[in-house]
C-alpha positions as CSV (number, residue, x, y, z in Angstrom):
1,M,0.1,0.0,0.0
2,K,1.0,3.5,-0.5
3,Y,0.9,6.0,2.3
4,Y,1.1,9.8,2.2
5,L,1.7,11.4,5.6
6,I,1.6,15.2,6.3
7,A,3.5,16.4,9.4
8,G,4.2,20.1,9.9
9,E,6.7,20.2,12.9
10,A,9.3,18.5,14.8
11,S,6.8,16.5,17.0
12,G,5.0,15.4,14.1
13,D,8.1,14.1,12.5
14,L,8.6,12.1,15.6
15,H,5.2,10.6,15.8
16,G,5.1,10.2,12.1
17,S,8.5,8.2,12.1
18,N,7.2,5.9,14.8
19,L,3.9,5.3,12.9
20,M,5.7,4.5,9.9
21,R,7.8,1.8,11.6
22,S,4.7,0.4,13.0
23,I,3.0,0.3,9.6
24,L,5.9,-1.5,8.2
25,Q,5.3,-4.3,10.8
26,H,1.8,-4.8,9.4
27,D,2.3,-4.1,5.8
28,E,5.9,-5.1,4.9
29,H,5.4,-3.6,1.4
30,A,4.4,-0.2,2.5
31,E,5.5,2.8,0.4
32,F,5.8,6.3,2.0
33,R,5.8,9.8,0.9
34,Y,5.5,12.7,3.3
35,W,5.9,16.0,4.6
36,G,8.2,15.7,7.7
37,G,11.9,15.6,8.6
38,E,15.0,13.5,9.4
39,L,13.3,11.1,11.7
40,M,10.9,10.1,8.9
41,Q,13.5,10.0,6.4
42,E,15.5,7.6,8.6
43,V,12.5,5.2,8.2
44,G,12.4,5.5,4.3
45,G,10.3,6.7,1.6
46,S,10.6,10.0,-0.1
47,L,10.4,13.5,1.6
48,A,8.1,15.8,-0.2
49,K,8.6,18.9,2.0
50,H,10.7,19.5,5.0
51,Y,8.7,20.8,8.2
52,R,11.3,23.7,8.7
53,D,9.8,25.3,5.6
54,L,6.4,25.3,7.1
55,A,7.2,26.8,10.5
56,I,4.8,29.8,11.0
57,M,3.4,30.7,14.3
58,G,0.9,33.3,15.3
59,F,-2.2,34.9,13.8
60,I,-0.5,37.9,12.4
61,E,2.4,35.9,11.2
62,V,0.2,33.6,9.1
63,I,-1.5,36.5,7.5
64,L,2.0,38.0,6.6
65,N,2.9,34.7,5.1
66,L,-0.4,33.8,3.6
67,N,1.1,33.6,-0.1
68,T,3.6,31.1,1.2
69,V,0.8,29.0,2.9
70,L,-1.3,28.9,-0.2
71,K,1.6,27.8,-2.3
72,N,2.3,25.0,0.1
73,I,-1.4,23.8,0.0
74,A,-1.3,24.0,-3.8
75,F,1.9,22.1,-3.9
76,C,0.5,19.3,-1.6
77,K,-2.5,18.8,-3.7
78,Q,-0.4,18.3,-6.8
79,D,2.0,16.1,-5.0
80,I,-0.7,13.8,-3.6
81,D,-2.2,13.4,-7.1
82,A,1.1,12.5,-8.6
83,Y,1.7,9.8,-5.9
84,N,-1.8,8.7,-5.9
85,P,-1.7,7.0,-2.4
86,D,-4.1,4.4,-1.0
87,V,-4.6,6.5,2.3
88,I,-3.5,10.0,3.5
89,I,-2.5,10.3,7.2
90,F,-2.8,13.7,8.7
91,I,-0.6,14.4,11.7
92,D,-2.0,17.3,13.9
93,Y,-1.0,20.5,11.9
94,P,-4.6,21.5,11.3
95,G,-3.9,24.8,9.4
96,I,-3.1,23.1,6.3
97,N,-4.1,19.5,7.0
98,L,-7.9,20.4,7.4
99,R,-7.9,22.2,4.1
100,I,-6.2,19.2,2.3
101,A,-8.6,16.7,3.9
102,K,-11.6,18.6,2.5
103,W,-10.0,18.4,-1.0
104,A,-9.0,14.9,-0.6
105,K,-12.3,13.6,0.5
106,Q,-13.9,15.2,-2.5
107,K,-11.2,13.5,-4.7
108,G,-12.1,10.0,-3.1
109,Y,-9.0,9.6,-1.2
110,K,-9.2,7.7,2.2
111,T,-8.5,10.2,5.1
112,H,-7.1,9.3,8.3
113,Y,-6.1,11.8,11.1
114,Y,-3.4,10.8,13.7
115,I,-3.3,13.2,16.6
116,S,-6.3,15.4,16.7
117,P,-6.2,19.1,16.2
118,Q,-6.9,20.9,19.5
119,I,-10.5,22.0,18.5
120,W,-11.3,21.5,22.4
121,A,-9.1,24.5,22.8
122,W,-10.3,26.8,20.0
123,K,-12.1,26.6,16.6
124,E,-14.4,24.0,17.9
125,G,-16.5,24.7,14.8
126,R,-13.8,22.7,12.8
127,I,-15.7,19.7,14.1
128,K,-18.1,20.0,11.1
129,S,-15.1,19.7,8.7
130,I,-13.7,16.7,10.5
131,K,-16.9,14.9,10.6
132,Q,-17.5,15.6,6.8
133,N,-13.9,14.9,5.6
134,V,-12.1,12.6,8.0
135,D,-12.8,8.8,7.7
136,A,-11.0,7.9,10.9
137,M,-9.5,9.9,13.8
138,Y,-7.0,8.6,16.3
139,V,-6.8,10.6,19.5
140,I,-4.0,10.5,21.9
141,L,-5.3,12.5,25.1
142,P,-7.8,10.8,27.4
143,F,-10.4,13.7,27.3
144,E,-10.4,13.9,23.7
145,K,-12.6,10.7,23.2
146,S,-15.6,12.1,25.3
147,F,-15.1,15.3,23.6
148,Y,-15.7,13.8,20.2
149,E,-18.1,11.0,21.1
150,E,-20.3,12.4,23.8
151,K,-20.2,16.2,22.8
152,H,-20.1,15.8,19.0
153,N,-21.3,12.2,18.1
154,Y,-18.2,11.4,16.2
155,P,-16.7,8.1,16.9
156,V,-13.0,8.2,17.5
157,N,-10.1,5.7,18.5
158,F,-8.2,6.6,21.6
159,V,-4.9,5.0,21.1
160,G,-2.8,6.4,24.0
161,H,0.1,8.9,23.6
162,P,3.0,8.0,21.3
163,L,5.5,9.8,23.4
164,I,5.4,6.9,25.9
165,D,6.6,4.5,23.2
166,A,9.2,7.0,22.0
167,I,10.6,7.5,25.4
168,A,10.4,3.9,26.3
169,A,12.6,3.1,23.2
170,H,15.1,5.7,24.2
171,N,18.5,4.0,24.9
172,Q,19.9,5.6,28.2
173,I,23.2,7.3,28.1
174,T,25.4,7.5,31.3
175,P,26.1,10.9,32.8
176,Q,29.8,10.4,32.1
177,E,29.4,9.5,28.5
178,F,27.2,12.5,28.1
179,N,29.6,14.9,29.8
180,D,32.5,13.7,28.0
181,K,30.9,13.9,24.7
182,H,29.8,17.4,25.1
183,G,32.4,18.8,27.1
184,L,30.3,19.3,30.3
185,D,31.5,19.1,33.9
186,N,29.9,17.0,36.8
187,R,27.6,19.7,38.0
188,P,23.8,19.1,37.7
189,I,22.2,20.2,34.4
190,I,19.3,22.5,33.8
191,A,17.9,21.7,30.4
192,V,16.7,24.7,28.3
193,L,14.2,23.8,25.6
194,P,13.4,26.9,23.6
195,G,11.4,25.3,20.9
196,S,12.1,24.1,17.3
197,R,11.1,27.3,15.1
198,K,13.4,30.4,14.6
199,Q,10.5,32.6,15.7
200,E,9.9,31.0,19.1
201,I,13.6,30.5,19.9
202,S,14.3,34.2,19.2
203,K,11.6,35.2,21.7
204,M,12.3,32.6,24.3
205,L,16.0,31.8,24.5
206,E,17.5,35.2,25.8
207,V,15.1,35.4,28.8
208,M,15.7,31.7,29.6
209,L,19.4,32.2,29.7
210,S,19.1,35.5,31.7
211,V,19.1,33.6,35.0
212,V,22.3,31.5,34.3
213,D,24.4,33.5,36.7
214,D,21.8,33.1,39.4
215,F,22.5,29.5,39.5
216,T,26.1,28.8,39.7
217,D,26.0,25.4,41.1
218,Y,24.5,24.2,37.8
219,Q,25.2,24.1,34.1
220,F,22.8,25.1,31.4
221,V,22.4,22.9,28.3
222,I,20.3,24.2,25.3
223,A,18.4,21.3,23.4
224,G,19.1,22.4,19.7
225,A,16.3,21.3,17.3
226,P,17.4,19.3,14.4
227,S,15.6,21.8,12.0
228,Q,18.1,24.6,13.1
229,D,21.8,25.2,12.5
230,P,24.1,25.3,15.4
231,E,25.3,28.7,14.6
232,F,21.8,30.2,14.9
233,Y,22.0,29.5,18.7
234,Q,25.4,31.2,19.2
235,Q,24.0,34.7,19.2
236,F,22.2,34.0,22.3
237,I,25.1,32.3,24.2
238,G,27.3,34.5,26.2
239,N,28.1,32.5,29.2
240,E,30.8,29.6,29.4
241,R,28.4,27.7,31.6
242,V,25.8,27.5,28.8
243,H,26.2,24.6,26.3
244,L,24.4,23.5,23.2
245,V,23.7,19.9,22.4
246,M,22.0,19.4,19.0
247,N,19.2,16.8,18.3
248,Q,19.9,15.0,21.6
249,T,16.7,16.2,23.6
250,Y,16.0,12.9,25.1
251,D,19.6,12.1,26.2
252,L,19.7,15.5,27.8
253,L,16.3,15.2,29.6
254,S,17.2,11.8,30.9
255,L,20.2,13.4,32.7
256,S,18.6,16.9,33.8
257,N,17.8,18.0,37.3
258,A,15.3,20.7,36.0
259,A,14.2,22.3,32.9
260,L,12.9,25.4,31.3
261,V,10.7,24.6,28.7
262,T,8.7,26.4,25.8
263,S,5.0,25.4,25.9
264,G,4.4,22.5,23.5
265,T,4.9,18.9,23.3
266,A,8.3,19.3,25.0
267,T,6.4,19.9,28.3
268,L,5.0,16.4,28.2
269,E,8.3,15.0,27.2
270,A,9.9,16.6,30.2
271,A,7.2,15.2,32.6
272,L,7.6,11.6,31.2
273,F,11.3,11.9,31.9
274,K,10.4,13.0,35.4
275,V,12.2,16.4,35.0
276,P,10.7,19.2,37.1
277,Q,10.1,22.0,34.9
278,V,8.9,25.7,34.5
279,V,6.8,26.1,31.3
280,C,7.3,29.2,29.3
281,Y,5.7,31.0,26.6
282,K,5.8,34.4,24.8
283,G,4.2,35.4,21.4
284,S,3.6,38.6,19.7
285,S,1.5,41.0,21.6
286,I,-1.1,41.0,18.8
287,S,-1.3,37.3,18.4
288,Y,-1.4,36.7,22.2
289,E,-4.2,39.2,22.5
290,I,-6.2,37.5,19.9
291,A,-5.5,34.1,21.5
292,K,-6.8,35.2,24.8
293,R,-10.2,36.0,23.3
294,I,-10.7,32.9,21.4
295,V,-8.9,30.1,23.3
296,N,-11.1,28.5,25.9
297,L,-8.4,26.9,28.3
298,D,-7.4,27.2,31.8
299,Y,-3.7,26.1,31.0
300,I,-1.3,26.1,28.1
301,S,0.8,23.2,28.9
302,L,-0.2,19.6,28.1
303,V,0.8,18.6,31.6
304,N,-1.7,20.8,33.3
305,L,-4.5,20.3,30.7
306,I,-4.4,16.4,31.1
307,M,-4.3,16.6,34.9
308,N,-6.7,19.6,35.0
309,K,-4.6,21.3,37.8
310,P,-1.4,23.4,37.9
311,V,1.1,20.6,38.2
312,V,3.8,22.8,36.6
313,T,4.1,26.7,36.8
314,E,3.2,28.5,33.5
315,L,5.0,31.7,32.9
316,I,3.2,33.4,29.9
317,Q,3.8,36.7,28.2
318,K,4.6,39.4,30.8
319,D,5.1,36.9,33.6
320,F,8.0,35.3,31.4
321,N,10.7,37.5,32.8
322,S,14.1,37.0,34.6
323,K,12.7,37.7,38.1
324,R,9.8,35.2,37.8
325,L,11.9,32.7,36.1
326,K,14.7,32.8,38.8
327,E,11.8,32.4,41.5
328,E,10.2,29.4,39.9
329,L,13.4,27.7,39.0
330,S,14.6,27.9,42.6
331,V,11.5,26.2,43.8
332,I,11.8,23.2,41.6
333,T,15.6,22.5,41.9
334,D,15.0,21.4,45.6
335,G,12.1,21.2,48.2
336,Y,8.5,20.3,48.7
337,K,7.2,21.4,45.3
338,R,9.7,19.2,43.4
339,A,8.6,16.2,45.3
340,V,4.9,16.8,44.6
341,M,5.7,17.3,40.9
342,F,7.2,13.8,40.6
343,L,4.1,12.3,42.2
344,D,2.0,14.1,39.6
345,Y,4.2,12.9,36.9
346,Y,3.6,9.4,37.8
347,D,-0.2,9.9,37.8
348,L,0.0,11.8,34.5
349,E,1.7,8.7,32.8
350,Q,-1.2,6.5,34.0
351,E,-3.8,8.9,32.5
352,L,-2.0,8.7,29.2
353,G,-2.9,5.0,28.6
354,G,0.3,3.0,28.5
355,K,2.4,1.9,25.6
356,G,1.4,1.0,22.1
357,A,-0.2,4.1,20.4
358,S,1.8,3.8,17.1
359,D,1.0,0.1,16.8
360,K,-2.6,0.4,17.6
361,T,-2.9,3.3,15.1
362,A,-0.9,1.3,12.4
363,R,-3.1,-1.8,12.8
364,L,-6.2,0.1,12.5
365,I,-5.0,2.1,9.5
366,V,-3.6,-1.0,7.7
367,A,-6.7,-3.0,8.3
368,S,-8.9,-0.2,6.8
369,V,-7.0,0.1,3.5
370,S,-6.2,-3.6,2.9
């Protein structure tokens, strides 16, 4: 069978690659073409477009880059027709994926959606498009099943969270191996995860590193994204106790004492590695003001959303500053809150449904197109 996958960011590349491996377990003749990145390329098939060329954040930013977005959509339609897949698998990334799904359904392609758009947070009206244009939806958060089935009468498959599988498959490196490899000393590590897009890294990293001199007993290590060049990060690094490690986020998290994390999938990754964290977010002023008025959520981090309580502190917009960051990081490097966070992390893992998300999804997709 021929599978066309569309993943528009680093997390989609990770989940797409694991899904592709699982599909090969159930369809040894599977052929792939995809939008994704290096992780999907490692599995095989052909890359149609790299996610680094798609990274646009914020309402105003999308409007300013609308011509690029429209060109990408047109390219995607042409590329799908040329490939003529047996099934299209959309991975999150609703801005383009839902548009392609509508077109694909009209063209008669089978449409499967892995990792639901967060319509429970905003743009709930997209449920109409999903019900009309998506043949099968695979959700990874426990509250999403009731949202779709009880509130909107749309059956979905809850498969569990694929990060559990990805982290379970991680080969643990020893602290000494990691330190020797990257020129670190033996002080405990504070991981810095500023995101994967240039736009968010530029907004986040300078503030994140502003507290380095307040924690002299630690060394700070930036998790460099595979979609960026190492040179891009150097403009923000002005302290010898700050190190950059490229494309080894899981090794870094597995050995970290604490973390400063840009809101997104990385907050869940840090939690599953049992790393106490401060969640940070800052967008353009206009985009943030728009988001405040249309997003119906009490929290921005996946950890807090899933647990429905403030497990981790969220520093958003004006609260994301050196003073608050220093205060909150001090709290989680030692003491009572750190211990409580560990307990909440274990409960979080139970909520996510255990291992096997990629395999469950692959089996269902292959069975549906066979």
